[in-house]
C-alpha positions in Angstrom: 29.8 24.5 56.6 27.7 25.3 53.7 26.6 28.8 53.3 22.9 30.0 53.1 23.3 30.7 49.2 24.0 26.8 48.9 21.0 25.9 50.6 18.8 28.5 48.4 20.4 26.9 45.1 19.8 23.1 46.4 16.3 24.2 47.4 15.5 25.8 44.2 17.1 23.0 42.0 15.2 20.7 43.9 11.9 22.3 43.3 12.8 22.5 39.6 13.6 18.8 39.5 10.2 18.0 41.1 8.2 19.9 38.7 9.9 18.9 35.7 10.5 15.4 36.4 6.6 14.8 35.9 6.1 17.1 33.0 8.9 15.0 31.3 7.6 11.7 32.0 4.1 13.0 30.6 5.5 14.3 27.7 7.6 11.0 27.1 4.5 9.2 27.6 2.4 11.1 25.1 5.7 10.6 22.7 5.4 6.8 23.4 1.6 6.6 22.6 2.1 8.5 19.4 5.0 6.1 18.2 2.5 3.3 18.8 -0.1 5.0 17.1 2.3 5.5 14.0 3.4 1.8 14.5 -0.7 0.6 14.3 -1.1 3.0 11.1 1.7 1.6 9.4 1.0 -2.0 10.0 -2.6 -1.3 8.5 -1.3 0.3 5.7 0.9 -2.7 5.0 -1.6 -5.1 5.2 -3.7 -2.9 2.4 -0.7 -2.6 0.5 -0.5 -6.5 0.4 -3.9 -6.6 -0.3 -3.8 -4.0 -3.2 -0.8 -6.0 -4.3 -2.6 -9.3 -4.4 -5.5 -7.9 -6.4 -3.5 -6.0 -9.1 -1.5 -9.2 -9.7 -4.3 -10.6 -11.7 -3.9 -7.4 -14.3 -0.9 -9.0 -16.0 -3.1 -12.6 -16.3 -6.0 -10.2 -17.9 -3.6 -8.5 -20.2 -2.2 -11.7 -21.5 -6.0 -13.0 -22.0 -6.9 -9.9 -24.0 -3.7 -10.6 -26.1 -4.8 -13.9 -27.0 -8.5 -13.0 -27.3 -7.2 -10.6 -30.0 -5.1 -13.3 -31.8 -8.0 -15.5 -31.7 -10.5 -12.9 -32.9 -7.8 -12.2 -36.0 -7.9 -16.0 -36.7 -11.7 -16.1 -36.8 -11.8 -13.4 -39.1 -9.3 -15.3 -41.5 -11.4 -18.3 -41.2 -14.7 -16.5 -41.9 -13.1 -15.0 -44.7 -11.9 -18.7 -45.9 -15.4 -19.7 -45.4 -16.8 -17.2 -47.7 -14.3 -17.9 -50.2 -15.3 -21.9 -50.2 -18.7 -21.1 -50.2 -18.3 -19.0 -53.2 -16.3 -21.4 -55.2 -19.0 -24.1 -53.8 -21.9 -22.0 -55.2 -20.1 -21.4 -58.6 -19.1 -25.1 -59.1 -22.7 -25.9 -58.4 -24.2 -23.8 -61.1 
């Protein structure tokens, strides 16, 4: 036969479990919701990151265009200089 102390201990443990389980379930649910929110934020961050990467991918092409334009300007300057020389030579021969 169980003594009165055993019944008291069982009663206390039962009350603790009945009070603790809903609290623990609530805390676990809040943790789950927070984890889901973090997951959604990470998904949005990933989408934004992919968009940024796509938009900044054209920077290399722009740098290449600038290099080409710089070369073209140098060649155009050389052509202009040579045209001036030809112009002066033709003017000298015309006199």
